[in-house]
N, CA and C atoms as a LAMMPS dump frame, in Angstrom:
ITEM: TIMESTEP
0
ITEM: NUMBER OF ATOMS
249
ITEM: BOX BOUNDS ff ff ff
-5.0000000000000000e+02 5.0000000000000000e+02
-5.0000000000000000e+02 5.0000000000000000e+02
-5.0000000000000000e+02 5.0000000000000000e+02
ITEM: ATOMS id mol type element x y z
1 1 1 N 1.075 -1.205 0.034
2 1 2 C -0.005 0.04 0.055
3 1 3 C 0.978 1.263 0.043
4 2 1 N 2.082 1.3 0.742
5 2 2 C 2.688 2.56 0.836
6 2 3 C 3.572 2.583 -0.481
7 3 1 N 3.738 1.581 -1.238
8 3 2 C 4.38 1.677 -2.581
9 3 3 C 3.36 2.477 -3.668
10 4 1 N 2.273 2.321 -3.418
11 4 2 C 1.235 2.782 -4.16
12 4 3 C 1.097 4.398 -3.974
13 5 1 N 1.037 4.746 -2.612
14 5 2 C 0.848 5.954 -2.361
15 5 3 C 2.053 6.961 -2.825
16 6 1 N 3.351 6.125 -2.814
17 6 2 C 4.517 6.951 -3.191
18 6 3 C 4.284 7.228 -4.843
19 7 1 N 3.925 6.058 -5.436
20 7 2 C 3.689 6.308 -6.845
21 7 3 C 2.908 7.374 -7.102
22 8 1 N 1.699 7.514 -6.355
23 8 2 C 0.711 8.523 -6.661
24 8 3 C 1.346 9.874 -6.478
25 9 1 N 1.968 9.778 -5.533
26 9 2 C 2.671 11.374 -5.105
27 9 3 C 3.477 11.564 -6.17
28 10 1 N 4.533 10.751 -6.627
29 10 2 C 5.594 10.829 -7.52
30 10 3 C 4.831 11.424 -8.719
31 11 1 N 3.901 11 -9.289
32 11 2 C 3.079 11.289 -10.517
33 11 3 C 2.375 12.469 -10.365
34 12 1 N 2.421 13.022 -9.254
35 12 2 C 1.578 14.284 -9.115
36 12 3 C 0.182 14.145 -9.053
37 13 1 N -0.369 12.986 -8.934
38 13 2 C -1.901 12.898 -8.86
39 13 3 C -2.567 13.368 -7.707
40 14 1 N -1.793 13.41 -6.388
41 14 2 C -2.523 14.157 -5.368
42 14 3 C -1.627 15.663 -4.93
43 15 1 N -2.597 16.516 -4.494
44 15 2 C -1.83 17.628 -4.423
45 15 3 C -1.06 17.56 -3.154
46 16 1 N 0.091 18.339 -3.115
47 16 2 C 0.986 17.997 -1.998
48 16 3 C 0.56 18.953 -0.909
49 17 1 N 0.613 18.259 0.375
50 17 2 C 0.173 19.263 1.636
51 17 3 C 1.161 20.213 1.857
52 18 1 N 0.685 21.275 2.35
53 18 2 C 1.542 22.239 2.778
54 18 3 C 2.565 21.838 3.838
55 19 1 N 3.904 22.279 3.642
56 19 2 C 4.844 21.786 4.719
57 19 3 C 4.258 22.576 6.192
58 20 1 N 4.486 21.384 7.272
59 20 2 C 3.954 21.819 8.658
60 20 3 C 4.769 20.821 9.494
61 21 1 N 4.723 21.23 10.672
62 21 2 C 5.249 20.337 11.721
63 21 3 C 4.56 18.988 11.914
64 22 1 N 4.969 17.965 12.016
65 22 2 C 4.187 16.729 12.33
66 22 3 C 4.554 16.386 13.913
67 23 1 N 3.586 16.243 14.393
68 23 2 C 3.706 15.845 15.803
69 23 3 C 3.297 14.247 15.941
70 24 1 N 4.162 13.388 16.404
71 24 2 C 3.474 12.158 16.548
72 24 3 C 4.013 11.669 17.8
73 25 1 N 3.115 10.5 18.397
74 25 2 C 3.403 9.725 19.571
75 25 3 C 4.25 8.523 19.302
76 26 1 N 5.323 8.516 20.118
77 26 2 C 5.984 7.264 20.012
78 26 3 C 5.12 5.91 20.489
79 27 1 N 5.055 4.87 19.421
80 27 2 C 4.377 3.647 19.937
81 27 3 C 4.854 2.714 21.067
82 28 1 N 6.226 3.192 21.275
83 28 2 C 6.841 2.125 22.467
84 28 3 C 7.304 3.129 23.622
85 29 1 N 7.073 2.273 24.735
86 29 2 C 7.529 3.099 26.056
87 29 3 C 8.671 2.379 26.602
88 30 1 N 9.821 2.848 26.75
89 30 2 C 10.855 2.357 27.453
90 30 3 C 10.802 2.604 28.929
91 31 1 N 10.913 1.326 29.701
92 31 2 C 10.963 1.446 30.97
93 31 3 C 12.216 0.925 31.628
94 32 1 N 12.399 1.245 32.815
95 32 2 C 13.732 0.538 33.335
96 32 3 C 13.561 -0.828 33.927
97 33 1 N 14.399 -1.693 33.607
98 33 2 C 14.087 -3.234 33.762
99 33 3 C 14.041 -3.281 35.273
100 34 1 N 13.197 -4.313 35.897
101 34 2 C 12.832 -4.218 36.935
102 34 3 C 13.636 -5.815 37.397
103 35 1 N 14.762 -6.125 37.713
104 35 2 C 15.434 -7.406 37.883
105 35 3 C 14.996 -7.81 39.2
106 36 1 N 14.301 -7.19 40.015
107 36 2 C 14.162 -7.672 41.382
108 36 3 C 12.519 -8.695 41.265
109 37 1 N 11.855 -8.369 40.145
110 37 2 C 10.597 -9.185 39.753
111 37 3 C 10.506 -9.491 38.347
112 38 1 N 11.245 -10.626 38.214
113 38 2 C 11.203 -11.164 36.741
114 38 3 C 9.775 -11.605 36.447
115 39 1 N 9.651 -11.438 35.244
116 39 2 C 8.188 -11.869 34.514
117 39 3 C 8.41 -13.511 34.492
118 40 1 N 7.745 -13.99 35.378
119 40 2 C 7.846 -15.769 35.445
120 40 3 C 6.892 -16.218 34.698
121 41 1 N 5.806 -15.614 34.183
122 41 2 C 4.981 -16.174 33.279
123 41 3 C 5.631 -15.986 31.725
124 42 1 N 6.154 -15.154 31.482
125 42 2 C 6.801 -15.084 30.298
126 42 3 C 8.255 -16.003 30.217
127 43 1 N 8.795 -16.079 31.333
128 43 2 C 9.921 -17.085 31.236
129 43 3 C 9.518 -18.571 30.94
130 44 1 N 8.213 -18.657 31.726
131 44 2 C 7.802 -20.18 31.635
132 44 3 C 7.272 -20.5 30.26
133 45 1 N 6.641 -19.512 29.859
134 45 2 C 5.982 -19.442 28.358
135 45 3 C 7.355 -19.708 27.196
136 46 1 N 8.388 -19.058 27.413
137 46 2 C 9.421 -18.872 26.604
138 46 3 C 10.015 -20.439 26.407
139 47 1 N 10.194 -21.067 27.877
140 47 2 C 10.966 -22.283 28.02
141 47 3 C 10.062 -23.28 27.46
142 48 1 N 8.689 -23.039 27.88
143 48 2 C 7.898 -24.158 27.494
144 48 3 C 7.84 -24.356 26.211
145 49 1 N 7.611 -23.118 25.405
146 49 2 C 7.582 -23.169 23.868
147 49 3 C 8.825 -23.905 23.236
148 50 1 N 9.906 -23.566 23.837
149 50 2 C 11.074 -24.121 23.296
150 50 3 C 11.072 -25.652 23.624
151 51 1 N 10.653 -25.858 24.699
152 51 2 C 10.876 -27.494 25.04
153 51 3 C 9.982 -28.118 24.052
154 52 1 N 8.626 -27.794 23.895
155 52 2 C 7.48 -28.509 22.935
156 52 3 C 8.216 -28.531 21.64
157 53 1 N 8.73 -27.501 21.056
158 53 2 C 9.334 -27.463 19.689
159 53 3 C 10.398 -28.28 19.643
160 54 1 N 11.397 -28.389 20.592
161 54 2 C 12.445 -29.514 20.579
162 54 3 C 11.88 -31.154 20.63
163 55 1 N 10.731 -31.117 21.377
164 55 2 C 10.225 -32.523 21.588
165 55 3 C 9.398 -32.874 20.117
166 56 1 N 8.74 -31.988 19.648
167 56 2 C 8.254 -32.157 18.411
168 56 3 C 9.215 -32.365 17.213
169 57 1 N 10.465 -31.597 17.121
170 57 2 C 11.272 -32.093 16.199
171 57 3 C 12.126 -33.316 16.38
172 58 1 N 12.503 -33.602 17.564
173 58 2 C 12.786 -34.964 18.106
174 58 3 C 12.095 -36.232 17.503
175 59 1 N 10.744 -36.191 17.866
176 59 2 C 9.679 -37.148 17.413
177 59 3 C 9.663 -37.429 16.217
178 60 1 N 9.892 -36.197 15.192
179 60 2 C 9.625 -36.318 13.901
180 60 3 C 10.948 -36.868 13.388
181 61 1 N 11.916 -36.641 13.983
182 61 2 C 13.285 -37.161 13.572
183 61 3 C 13.362 -38.611 13.648
184 62 1 N 12.865 -39.156 14.62
185 62 2 C 13.038 -40.3 15.176
186 62 3 C 12.065 -41.119 14.063
187 63 1 N 10.72 -40.548 13.839
188 63 2 C 9.942 -41.24 12.664
189 63 3 C 10.419 -41.215 11.457
190 64 1 N 11.095 -40.247 10.932
191 64 2 C 11.785 -40.247 9.806
192 64 3 C 13.041 -41.193 9.591
193 65 1 N 13.553 -41.319 10.511
194 65 2 C 14.814 -42.537 10.726
195 65 3 C 14.221 -43.79 10.787
196 66 1 N 13.212 -44.049 11.332
197 66 2 C 12.336 -45.454 11.293
198 66 3 C 11.915 -45.491 9.868
199 67 1 N 11.201 -44.586 9.108
200 67 2 C 10.853 -44.576 7.898
201 67 3 C 11.926 -45.065 6.875
202 68 1 N 13.166 -44.184 7.129
203 68 2 C 14.244 -44.686 6.086
204 68 3 C 14.643 -45.994 6.347
205 69 1 N 14.909 -46.435 7.451
206 69 2 C 15.43 -47.914 8.002
207 69 3 C 14.425 -48.991 7.348
208 70 1 N 12.93 -48.478 7.453
209 70 2 C 12.269 -49.649 6.887
210 70 3 C 12.255 -49.558 5.412
211 71 1 N 12.479 -48.457 4.848
212 71 2 C 12.64 -48.555 3.219
213 71 3 C 13.983 -49.028 2.82
214 72 1 N 14.913 -49.029 3.658
215 72 2 C 16.146 -49.739 3.127
216 72 3 C 16.008 -51.182 3.348
217 73 1 N 15.063 -51.67 4.291
218 73 2 C 15.11 -53.005 4.771
219 73 3 C 14.385 -53.471 3.417
220 74 1 N 13.284 -52.833 2.858
221 74 2 C 12.511 -53.204 1.676
222 74 3 C 13.261 -53.188 0.491
223 75 1 N 14.282 -52.445 0.307
224 75 2 C 15.138 -52.269 -0.917
225 75 3 C 16.141 -53.534 -0.904
226 76 1 N 16.464 -53.82 0.124
227 76 2 C 17.468 -54.955 0.092
228 76 3 C 16.592 -56.208 0.047
229 77 1 N 15.738 -56.457 0.417
230 77 2 C 14.798 -57.598 0.095
231 77 3 C 14.697 -58.023 -1.235
232 78 1 N 15.095 -59.079 -1.721
233 78 2 C 14.884 -59.367 -3.296
234 78 3 C 14.674 -60.877 -3.324
235 79 1 N 13.543 -61.214 -2.741
236 79 2 C 13.058 -62.602 -2.876
237 79 3 C 12.406 -62.735 -3.955
238 80 1 N 12.665 -63.885 -4.805
239 80 2 C 11.674 -63.825 -6.025
240 80 3 C 10.522 -64.906 -5.453
241 81 1 N 10.306 -65.554 -4.547
242 81 2 C 9.368 -66.281 -3.991
243 81 3 C 8.156 -65.552 -3.607
244 82 1 N 8.528 -64.246 -3.162
245 82 2 C 7.306 -63.265 -2.428
246 82 3 C 6.282 -62.913 -3.515
247 83 1 N 5.179 -62.599 -3.096
248 83 2 C 4.174 -62.316 -3.895
249 83 3 C 3.78 -63.085 -5.12
């Protein structure tokens, strides 16, 4: 959307606004860190999320390894009497 507005202004399709001071408010507020009272909920959620992602990745890896070994076994099996 911003690129479209820039193109419209560049081609002069919109009258330029008169120059004036723009007063804006900052969207962020900086506070001094309070190390005496850590945010335990945030810490717990961060570690819990990390543990859940690692557990999922390890589970998926183990399933992939089992599937790989199963396919390797099937590839080695060359019995003419089967099926």
